[in-house]
N, C-alpha and C positions, 0 to 999 in steps of 0.2 A: 479320446483319452478319458471320457466321462464314464466313471464306474457306477453311475447311479441307474438303478432299474427304473424303467418308466412307470411301473405299476406302483400304486400307493402301498400295497401290502408289504413290500420288501425293498425299500430304498436303503441301501446300506453302503457304508464305507468299507473298504477292505484294508484297514490299517493306515498308517501315516503316509506311506508312499502314495496311496490312492488319493488321500485328502489333499496332499500338497500338489500332486500332479493335476488334480481337477481344479484347484484354485487358480483363477486368472491372475496374472501379474497386475499389480496396481500401477496404473500409468503415472509417470512423473509429470507434474504440472508445468506448463509454459505460461507465464503470466502475460496478460494483455498489456500492451504498451500504452499507459495512461498519459494524458497530456501533462506537460509538453512532451512531444515524442522525442525519442533519441535522434541525434544527428549523426549521420554516417560521415565521420571525419577522422576516425582513428583514435579519438580521445575518449576514454572510457569513464570520465567523471559522471556522466549522466546514466551510467549503468550501475552505480555503486549500491543502490538499494534493491537491485534485481536479484532474486534467489539464484544460487549457484546450481547449475545443472550437472556439472562434472568438475570435481576437484582432482586433478591428475598429479598430485604430489605423491611421493613415495613410489614403491615398486608394485603396489597392488594392481595398478592399471598398466604396467609395462608389458606390452604384448609382443614386442619384437626388439631384439638387441643383436643385430646382425654381426657386427664386428666386435662385440663385447666391449664397446666403447662407452656405454652408459656410465656416467660419472656423478650420479646424484641429481637432485632437483635443479641445481644451477645449470646442468647440462640440458635437461629437458623436464619441464613440468608446465602446468597451465591451469587456468580457471576458465571454464566455458559457461556461457550464459545464453539464454534464448528469450526472445519476446515475440509477440505477434500482434498484428492488426488485421483488419479485414482485407487489407491489400496484400499482405504477405508476411513472411517470416524474417525475423532479425536474429543474427547470431554474433556474439562477440567472444573473443578469446584473448586473455592476458597470458602470453607465452613467455616462459622463462627459458632462455637459451643463450649460453655464454659465448657462442660462436655462430654467427648468422651466415648461412650459405644458401644462395638461390642464384645459381650461375647459368641456368638453362631455361630461357623463356619459353622455348618450344616444349619443354618437359617440366612443368612446374612441380610435378610429383617427385622429381628427383632431388629437390632441395627442401628447405624448411617450408612447411605449409600446414594448413588445416584441411582435413578430408572429411566432408559431410556426406553421410549416406542417409537416404530417405526412402521409406516405403509408404507411399501415400494411400495405398489400398491394402492394408495388412490382412484384411479378412477375405480378400479375393484370391482365387487360384491358390488355395492353401497347400495343395499338393505340389506346387512348383516352388522349389527351394531357392533357385537362383534368381538373380535380378532379371526383370523383363518389363512388360508394360506396368506402369505405376511405380517403378522404382528408379531412383536417381543416385548418381555419385557425382559430387562436385568437389573440385579442388579450389580452395580459397587461399591464394598466394599473396604474401605481403610484398612480393617483389624484392629488389635488392637495395632499395632506398637510395638509388642513384639513377640509373637509366631504365631499369625494368620496373614498371609501375605495378601496383597491386591489381589482381584480377580474380574473377571467378571463372573457372574453366570446367565445362561439362565433360565428364569421362563416359558416363552411361546415362541414358542410351546413346549410342553412337549415331551420328547423323543429325541429331536434334540441335537447334540453335537456341541458346539462352537469350531471353529478352527481358530488359527492365531491371537487371541486377545492378547493385551498387556495392562498391567495396572501397575501404580506405584502411591504411595501416600507418603506424607511427613507431619509429625506433625508440626503444627505451634503454636505460643503462643495463637492464638485466635480460633484455630480449626484445620483444615487440608486442604491440597491441594491434589487433585487427578486428574489424567489424564489417558485416555485410548484410545486405537486404536482398531477399529472393522473393519475387512476386509469386503468389499462388498460381497465377495464370501460366507462368512458365513451367510450373510443376503439374500442369494439366488437371487442376482440381478447381471446383467451383463450390460456392456456399460454405467456405470455411468459417466457422463460427464457434461459439462457446460449446465445449464438451465434445468437439470433434477429435477423434483419435487417429494418430498415425504412428509410425515407428522410425527411430533414428539411431545412428551411431555417429560418434565424432572421434576422429583420430588426429592427434597432434604429432606431427612427424618431424624428425630432426636428421640433418645431415651435416656433419662437421667437416667433411672432406668432399670436394667436388668429384672425386674419383668414385665415391660410393653413393648410390641412390638409396635414400631412406635407410639410414643406419639403425635407427630405432624409432619406435613410436609408442604412444600411450593411447588408451581407448576409454570410451564411456561404457561400452557394453561389456558383457561377461567374457571371461577367459575360458577356453582358448579362443583366439580370434579366428573367425572363418568369414568367408564371403557369402554365407547363407542368410536368408531372410529371417529365419526363426530366432537368431540371436540378437536382432535389433531390439532396442529398448522402446517400449510403448510410451508415448507422451500424449497429453491431452491439452487442448486449448482452454486455459483457465481464465478466471477474471483477473482484475488488476491486483488482487491480493494473493493470487496463486491458488484460489479455491476452485474446485470442480466436484460435482456430485459423484464423479467416477473415481475419485481418489480414495474411496473407502473400500477395503477388501471385503468381498462378499462371495459366499458360496450358495448357489441356487440348488435347493433340494428338489424342487418341483416347479415346473413352469407351465403346466397344463391345468386347466380348470377341472375340479372334481366336485361332485355333488355330495351333500351331507344332509341327513335328516335324522329323526329320532330313532329310526330303525337301521340307519346306515352310517356308522362312523367311518372315518378314514384315518389310516395309520401310515406314518413315515418312520422308518428306522435308519439309523446310521451308526457308525462305529468311531470311537476316538481312542487314541493311544494315551498312555499315562502322561507323556510330555504334553500332548494337546490339551489334556484336562488341567495339568498343573501350570502351564505357561500362559494359557489364554482364557478369557471369558467370552461368552457368546450371547449375541442378541438375536432373538427369533423375530423375523419380519414376515408378515403374510398379508394377503388380501382376503377379505371375506365380505359377503353380502347375502341378504335374503332375496331370493329370486322373485322378480315380478316383471310384468310386461312393460312397465315404465316406472320412473322414480315416484315413490309414494311414501315418503317420510321414513321413519325409523321404527324398528321393533325392539323392545327390551327383552332381556333374558332369552337370547336366541342361541348363541354358540359358546361352548366351553372348550378350553384347550388344556390337555393333560400332558405333562412331561414326566416320563419315568414313574407314572402312577400318582404324581402330585398335581392337583388342579391348580392352574395359574390363577392368582388373585390380583386384587388391585395393587398390592405392594410390588408385584413384579411388572406391572404395566410400565412401560418405559417411554418417556418423552411425550406422554399424552395426559391431559388433565382428567381428573375424576369426573368432571362434568364438561359438557360442551354446549355451545349456543348456535343454533341455526340462524341463517340470514333473516328468517321471519321473526327472530327474537325469542323463540321458545328454547328452553334449556332442558337437557336430559342427562342422566347419568351414563357414563361410559361403560361401567361394569357393575354387575349386581353382587350381592353378598355371597352368592354361590360361585362367583367367577364367570357368570354368564354375560357375554358381551352384548351390547346394543349394536345392531347392524342396520344399515340402510336397506330399504326395499328399493331394488334397482334392477334394470335390465343389463347393466354393465358395471365394471369396477370404476368407471368415471362418471356415470350418468348423473348421480346426485350432486357431484361437485359443480355442475353447470346449472343447477336448478335455481330459479329465482327465490324460492322460499327455503328449500331443504339444504342448500349448500352451507357448509360450515367454514367461515372465513379462516384462512390460514391453515387448513387441514384437508387432506384427502380422506374422505369419510370411510373408505373401504380398507385403509391401510392401518395395520396394528403392529405394535412392537412390544415384546416382553423380554426382560432380562432373565437369562438362564443361569446367572451366576450362582454357583453352589448346587445346581440341580442336575448337572451332567456327571457322567462317570466314565471310567475306563471301560472299553468294550462297547457293547450294544446299548444304544439309547433309542427311546421311542417317543414320538410326538403323536398324540391322538386328538383329532378334531371330532367332537361329539356333541350331542344334544341331550340335555337332562330330560328324563321321561316324565315331565309334568303332564297333568291331565290335558292341558291345552295343546301341547305338542303331540301327545298320543292321538288326540282327536283329529288334528288338522294336518299332521305330518308336514309342517312348513318346509319347503325346499330351500336349502342354502347352498352356496357355492364358495369353495375355497380356491383362490387363484395362486399366484406365485408364492412359494414358500422358500425362504432363504435364511442363512445364518450370516451375521456380520461378526467377524473375528477381531477381537481387540486384545491388547496386552492385559494380563491378569491385574485386576484391581482398578481398572480404568472406567468401568461402567458405573458412573455416578449420575443418577437421574436428577437433573436440576429443575425438573418441572414440578417438584414438590417443595413447599416451603420448609426451611430447617426447623428442627425442634431443639430444645436444650439451650445451653448457655450461648449468648451472643457476644461478639467482640464490640468494644466501644470505638467510635470514630468521631473525633473532634479535632479542632485545630491544635497543632503541636504546641506544647508549652514553650513560650519564648525562651531562647537560650540566653545565658549571661554572656554578652559579647565584650571583648573578642574571645573566641574559643581557642585562639592560638597565642603563643607568647615567644619571646626571645628571638626576634627577627634579626638576622645577620646578613649583611651583604659583603661578599668577598669577590672582587672582580665582577664577572657577569653571572654570578650565582647568588640566589636568594635562598636562605635557609630559615626555618622556623620550627617551633616545637608544637606538637599536638599531644598534650599530656605526656605520654611515655615514649613518643617517637619523634624523630627529626625528619622533616620533609624538605627536600631540596629541589629547586627548579634552576637548572643550569642552562644558560643561553649561549648559543654559538652563532657566528655571522660569517658571511662569505661575500667577497667582491673581487673584482679583477685584480690580479697581482697578489692575492692573499690565499690563505688556506682557512678551512673551517676552524673557527676559534674566535679571537677578538679581531678588531679591524686595525690593529697597530701596523704602521708602515704601509698604509694604503691611502688612497686619496679621499677616503670617507672618514670624517672625524665623528666619533661616537661619544655621547655622554649619557649617563643613566641616572634616573632619580627613582627611588623606591619610596612610596608613600603608604603608611599604615592607616587604615580606617578600622572602625570597630568590626565591620562585616567582611572586609576583604583587604588584600594587599595589591596596590596598583604599581605596575612596573611601566615606567615611561622612558623610552629610548629615543633620543634626538640624534638625527644623522645630518651631517652637512657634507655635501659633495664639493670639495675644494678644487675640482678640475672642471674643464670645459666639456668633458666627455660624459655622455649618458652612461651610467654604470649599474651593474647588477648589485642588488642589496638583498641577500637572502638571510633568513633567520630561522632558527629552530630552538625551541625551549623544551628541554627534557625534564620530566618530573620523576623524582625518585621518592616513592611512597613505600616504606617498609611494609612487607606483608601484602602488597597489592595482589588482588585476585581477579578483579574484573575491570575492564575498560569499556566505557560507554561513550560513544560519539553521537551527539544529537539524540541521545536516548536509546540508541541501538548498540547492542553489544558487539565488540570487535575482539577477536582472539588476541591474546598477548603472547601466544606461542610462536607466531610468525612475524617477521619484519614485513610491514605492509603500510600502505597509505590510502587515505580516502579524503575526498573533499568534505569540508565541514558541513555545508548546507546551512540553512537559515536558522536552525537550532544549533548555533555555533559553539557548542560546549564539548570540552574534552574532560571526562570525569573518571578518576580512578577510585576504586573502592577496595578497602581492606576489610577485615572482619569487623573493625570498630569505627573506621573513619572514612570520610569522603573528602577528596580534594579535587577541585576542578579548575580549569583555565578557560577564560572567555575573552575573545578579542574586544578591545575597548576603543577601536578606531575603525574607519571605514575600509581601508585597503586590506587590513588583516582579516576583517569580517568576510570580505569577498574572496580574497586569495586563499584564505586559510585552509590548511591541510592538517588532518590528524594523522599521526604516524605512530608506528610501534618500532622501536629500535632496541633489540636485545631485551625484550620484555618490559621496556619503559615507555610510557606514553609521551608523545610530543605534540606540541602545537607549533606549526611551521608555516612559513611563507616561502614557497619556491618559485614565485612568479613576479617578484618585486624588482623594479628598477627605479633609479632616481636620476633626474635630469642634471645636466651640467650646471654647477653652481647653485643647485637647488637644496632646499632643506626639507626634511620630512620627520615627523614625530609619530612613532608607532607606540601603541599602548595595549596592554592586556592586563587582566586582573586574575589573581589567584584567590579562590574561594574555599577556605577550609571549613569543615563541618564535622560534628561529632556523631552523626548518624549515618551509617554506611548503607544508605537507601537512596535510589535515584530520585524518587518523588520528594522525599524530604529535602534533598539537596537542591533540586530544581525549584522548589518553592522558596528556598532561601535566595537563590539566584534571581527569581522573579521579584522578590522584595527589594533586592539591591538595585535592579534595573528600573523598578517602578512599573511593573507590568500589570499590577492588579487594579486597573481602571475599569469603569463600567462598560459592559458589552450590552448595548441597548437594542440593536437592530436584528430582527429575525427576517432574513431575506427569503423570498420565494420567486423563482424565475417564471416569467411569462415569455413564450417563444412564438415566433412566426405571427400568425393572425389570431392568437388566443384572445386578445382583447375584444375582438369583434365576433369571433367564431362562437364563443361560449356565452350563454345567457348571463344576465346580471345575477340571477339566482345561483347559478353554478359558480361563478367567479366569487361571489360573496361566501359561498360555502368553502371554496379553496382558502380564502383569506381567513375566515373566522374559525374554521375547525383546526387549522394549523396555528392560528394566532399570528399570522404574518403581519408585520408592521412596516415592511419595506418591499413593495412589489417591484421586482427588478426585471426590466425588459431587455431582452438580448438584442444584439445587432442583426440577428436573423429576422427581426421584425421589419427590416428594410432590405429586401432582396434586390439583386440586379435582374437584368432581363432574362438570365438563364436560371433564376431562382436561387442563386447562391447568396449567402450573407455578405453584406458589404461592410467596408471600413473606410475611414478617412474621408476624402472629398466625395467619393461615391455615396457614402451614407449621409453626409451633410446635405447633399443636393438631391437625396432620394425621396421616396414617398414616405412621409412621416405619419401616415394615418394612424398606425397602431399606437404610437406614442401619444398622439392627441386624444385618441379614444380612451386610453387609460387615464389620462389627466382628467377628462370629463367624468369618467366613472367614479374616480376617487373623490373629486370635488362634490359630486352629488350625493354619494352614499356614505362617505366618511368626511363630512364637512369640518369636523373638529381637527383635521390634520393628523389624526392618530395613525393613519396608514400612509406612508410616504411612497412616492414614485422615484425609483432610481433607474437610470438608463446606462446601458453598456458603453464603456470607453476602453480603448487600447492604444498604446503609443508606440508599438513596435511593428505593427502590421498594417499594410494598406492594400486595397484592391484596385486603386485608381491607376489605370494604365498611363494616363497623362503625367502622373507624378513620378514615373520612372525617369523621365527626362527632366522634368521641372525640378526635381530634388535628387538628381543623379548622385551628387556628392554625399548624400545621406543614406544611400543604399548600403546595407551591411555587406562587407567584403570578407570572405573566408580566407584561410591561410593560403589556399592555392590561387588566390586572386579572383575567384569566381563570386558572383552574387548568389544569393540563396532565396528560397521560398520556404514557407512553413511546411513541415512534415516532409514526406519522402518524395512528393511529386516532383520529378525532374522537369526542367524547362518551364515555359509558360510564365505568365506575369501575375497570376492570381495569388493573392496573399504573399506579396513580396515583403521581405524583412527590411525595416528602415529604422533610422535613429532620429529621435526628436531633438534636432540640433537648433539652437537659437539662431534666428535669421534664416533657417531652412525649414525642414518639415515640421518643426515645433509650432510654426504658425498654423498649420493644419490642425495639429492637436489642440491648440488653444481655441481655434474656431469651433472645433467639435464640442469642446466643453461649453463654450459660450452658447452654442445652439441648444444644448441640453438644458442649460439654466434659463436662458432668456427666451428662446423661441418656443420651447415646449413648456417651460415653467416647471420643470421637474424639481423635486426636492433634493436631488443629489445624484451621484454617479456610482456605478459599480466599475471599478478600475481593474480590468482583467490583466493577468500576468504583469503585475505592477513592477516587479524588479527587472525582469527580462522575459523574453519568450524562449524559443528553443535554442537560440544562439547565445553563448555565454561570453565569448570574446570575438572581437572583430579586428581586421587588419587593414583598415582604411588608412591610406598614406596621408590623407589630409587632416588627420586628427590623432591625438594621443591623450590618454587620461593622466599621463605623467607618472604612473606608478607600475604599469603592467608590461611584461615581456616574456617571451619564450627564452629560456636561458640554458646555458650549459652548466650543470651543477658541479662538474668536475673541475673546471678552471674559472668559473665565475664570470663568464662572458655572455653578452647578449647575442642570441641568434637572430632575433627580430623583435621589434616592438609590437605591441598589440594593445588593445583597449578593452576594458571590462564594460559591457553594455550597461550594467548597473551603475558604475561609477561615472561614465560619460553622461548619463541621463540624470544623475542624482540632483544636480542643482536645479534643472528645469522642473523635475517632478516635485521637488520641495516647494518651488515657486507656485505650482498649480495646487498643491495641497493647501498651502496657506491662502491662496486665492479662494478656494472653496470654503475654507474655514471663515474667512472674512465675510463671505456672502451668506454665512450661516447655512451652508449646504452640507448634507450628509455624505459620507464617503465610506464605502467598503472596498477593500482591496483583495485581490486573489493572490494568496501567498503572503509570506511574512515580510516585514519591512527590510530585513536582511542587513542593512548598514546600521552602524551605531547612531549616525545622524537621524535616520528615519525612525529608529526605535524611540527616540525622544519625542516624536510627534504623537505617540499613543494612538495609532490607527487601529480600526477594527478590521480584522482579516478573516478570510475563510480559506479552506484548503480542499482541493479536489481529492476525492477519496476512491478513485479507481483502485488505489492501494490505501487501505484504511490507516496504515501506519503513517501516512503523510501528516496526520494530526500532530505527530511528534514535532514536526517542523514549526509548529506554532507555540511551542512551550515557553518561548521567551516573549510571546505576545498574547494574542487572543486565539486559542485553539478551537476554532469552530469548523466542524466537518461539513463540507458541502455534500449533499446526497450523491450517491454513486449512480451516474447516468448509465453505466454499463450493465448493472444488475437490477436496478429498481424499475419494476414494471407495474407495480401496484403498491398500495399502502403497506401491506404486510412486509414487503421488501424494504421499504423505507424505514419501517419500525426496527427491523433487524440492524440496519446501518446506524440508526439512532443509538441503539444499545451498544453496538461495536465502537462507536465514537467514544462512549463513556469508558470503554476498556483502555483507551489511549488518552484519557484525561481531557475529552473534548465535548463541546456542545454540538448542536446540529442546526443546519439550515437546509432549505428545500431546493432541489435542482429542477427536475421536470415536473412542475406542480400539477399540470393538467393530468398527468398519468397516475400520480401517487397520492392525490389528496384523499383524506379519509371522509367517511360519511358521518363522523362524529368527532367531537373535540378530542385532541390527543396531547401528548406531553409537552410539545413545543409551546402550546398555548400558555403553559405555566413555567416556561423555561427562562424567559427574559422579563425584565433586565437582570443581568447577572454580573455582580462585581466580585471577582475571584478573591478568595482568601487562600485556598489551597487546591491544587490539582492532585488527583489520585487515580489509580487504576480502578475503574468501576464506579467511582463516585467523585463528586465535585462539591466543595464547600464554598459558598459565596456569602456575601453580606446579607443578601435578601432571601436566599433559599439554599437548600442542600438538594442535590439531584443524585439519585443512586439507582443502580441496578443490583446492588448487593444487599443482603440482609445484614442487620446489625443494630447497634444502639448509636444513633446519630444526634449530635448536638453541637452547639457553638462554644462549649466549655463554660457556660454560664446558666442562668435560669430563664433564658428566653423561651417564651411560649411560642406555639406554632400551630398550624393546621397542615394536614397532609392529604395529598391526592395520590392514589395508587392506580396504576395502569396494568391491565391484564396482558396476557401474551399476544393479544391482537392490538395492543396500543390504546385500548378504550378504558375509560374510567371504570373502576370496579370497586365494590364494597366487600369483595370476597376475602380480602386480606387486610383487615382493619389495623391501623397503626395506633399503638397504645402510647400513652405518656407515662414515663417512669422518672422518678427522682432518685439520684444516687449522690450522696455527699453534697446535697444542696444544689446539684446541677441537674438540669432537665434534659431528658433524652427522648427521642422518638424511637420506639421499638418497632423495627421493620422486619417482617418475616414474609418474604415473597419468593416464589419459584423463579426459575430461569425464564427469560423472555418477558419478565415483568420489570416494573420500575416504580419509583416513588419520587415525588417532589415534596419536600418539607419546607413550608413557607413560614418564614419568621414573622411573628406579629410585632 
């Protein structure tokens, strides 16, 4: 279907149809499943931050309505998501179906199910439209929730046996949830990794009457539905943030190499319709080099590019700096005054990039991009690659080569080149002027409703409760007695509910608090927007905030007790936000006090409000430790010189050694007793290195610790009662690996496995003499709730929301372990030992301990989880392979209001000092998108006028697009109304640290 002529003289589009037919479909990304991995248990709370692959609401996706029985979204709709790991593919579906029918185990496709179609080889045998080798159809059935269990059934190819699949489903009030894991191996593919492409379709099928098979179904792919391969939707295996280089639409104009010299220009022509000119902008991407037998540096004033008669100049150069620096340290201009490009002398389009002297860090030297915004027209367009006829070129006729030439198509007006510093007026950024508190007035309590005034509007939070024998409302005429106290403070309103179970029976105690904010337009849960158009629920997460925004005001709710922090659900009910606990139970004759706060604010902005919440909680304490991980045998494998470079160039002051420094006989990382009794050589070697080369103690040694996973087989029986039990009564291991005893999940119970945990901590402190610990997965690992019959946390249960009865009691891992973890934290503090935890404290109790946290950033938005504590992004081990990768993550962390610490130090350390060396200590004043204001310093990737709202003096350090200190963008000092500001003008991929004097 390619309408492009292979010759350079006449490459032409033939109208819009040709353009669109030739454009490849942009694949949909499937995100990598970052740690902790999802658990295949039918519960979808751990999927809540995964991007939606298919929203099957409405009729746009309705492909089949056999008996004309479709009766709206309550009859059939669904949300489908996918994740992947190197072991296989994960799929989840939240299905809305008001009548569940799955009556024929032998024919699961006859009842309610999810149909997954896969083409693992979409580019093979393209002339074959039907399924064959490389294509699969799987039926994922939820069963009937009684006798017929969930299953994955292979329909095509016939005769093949599925191996290693896992599936679980859970009945819900509106339908069912289902999730499954399919190993790549059973799909007959190998080497599935980032940027691999395949094709899928997903059908959600409904049958409300056993007499009819598949009455209706909705689909992911385009209508009309067929069984042909060409209608499947292409997907790509993306990173943990859903990014892939294949997700940008591109049209290749030429992919064969062509020669150019002073006597031989090359021309490409193509056509655009009026719509294509008016609706889109275009980026010209191409490869070019000066031809030589081997890499031989760069030549200036070599190649010009002309578009529709206009010579491209430096102002059209896109995403590339005006100058660049080779690895040798020499700098050159990218483009001359006449528009002539500087090209590398090379024998290939990659050769220079591997050269020890000529390579340009962070750039492929033969790749160029120009914005064509405003240069293209309806009809015929011409691109000419030419050489200016200077005396030098006429004499030598230097040969040049042009490689792949392509257009990237983007929506009109979106081509903004951030590689150039801004000019003109800059915005001011300084701490917000303190508000006159309280910002609210006229608090009234009527029954279980709290109302108050925010200037011209009245905000109401109405609470409802449910227990056995009652209905949603108050708890009158039930066995639970309820009293409420509402306390006003300057900054917030505290709502304290005390419950007393007057019976001997364990009882459900559910609560939901519904906010009415006039003019509400936006709901943010943990900093992430949730639609107000649909009734929905999601777990709160460790940034346990429910925030409503109108045009003028912000009102948020935050749990102020442990159980609500852990159980908390954010919901939308008829357009109103809710803070709820749908998992609460109270023991017979027990008492419980639940608390939450209401935080009103006069600025309808998330960061303004979260900064106020942080002030209320007391989250602005010093963040002092910059961690960098040492793995395996790094402490002895690398020379002292290299390890000092790792430490000094990053500015690391907490060398953190992983548990993989102590492998078992098979080379696997150990935990628990295996680690305590293992070979501790690497830990001792690092202790010796730091004592000798950093004798002042300014670089600490931290050692890995984990309290929910053990590799010690003997501990399976020794601490059998502490093994985590799932809802089906089975024990579990970490991740998807079925069976086996490696990495079994365990609870740190006093008098049980907790003695192993404390022995591990004592070994780190006393035997190694380390300065502290890195506590991995501090709150919990991949299991959120356990069903061990020998223990109960006293507050958690699976419940029937309709009648307020307990289905079965369960325990939160975070709550069961809270007391012991608190004991260990205080033990470390008493010994003056440092502590960094992976993840937020999560509970109200732990937030008071003011712990330093870090957050794994396979998905960079995880930094939002730390907004009530210390938002420090741990480098992304999935995508960071060199320092330039780490630099990009460092900047992305700022986009989410976060600092940075180092993951795989040995891979990504820079050859020069970089921004982290000037990042700590940092005592937050305010978090913002793109910049952070601290007591000691301001860190920014944005341009602007930055200050502390006073006349503080400063010094500034600026970092170029490679993360190296640069003087190319000097920071000026300006004084406005008696206040001092740092004038920062930097391009994208740059940053500045403004250090307060």
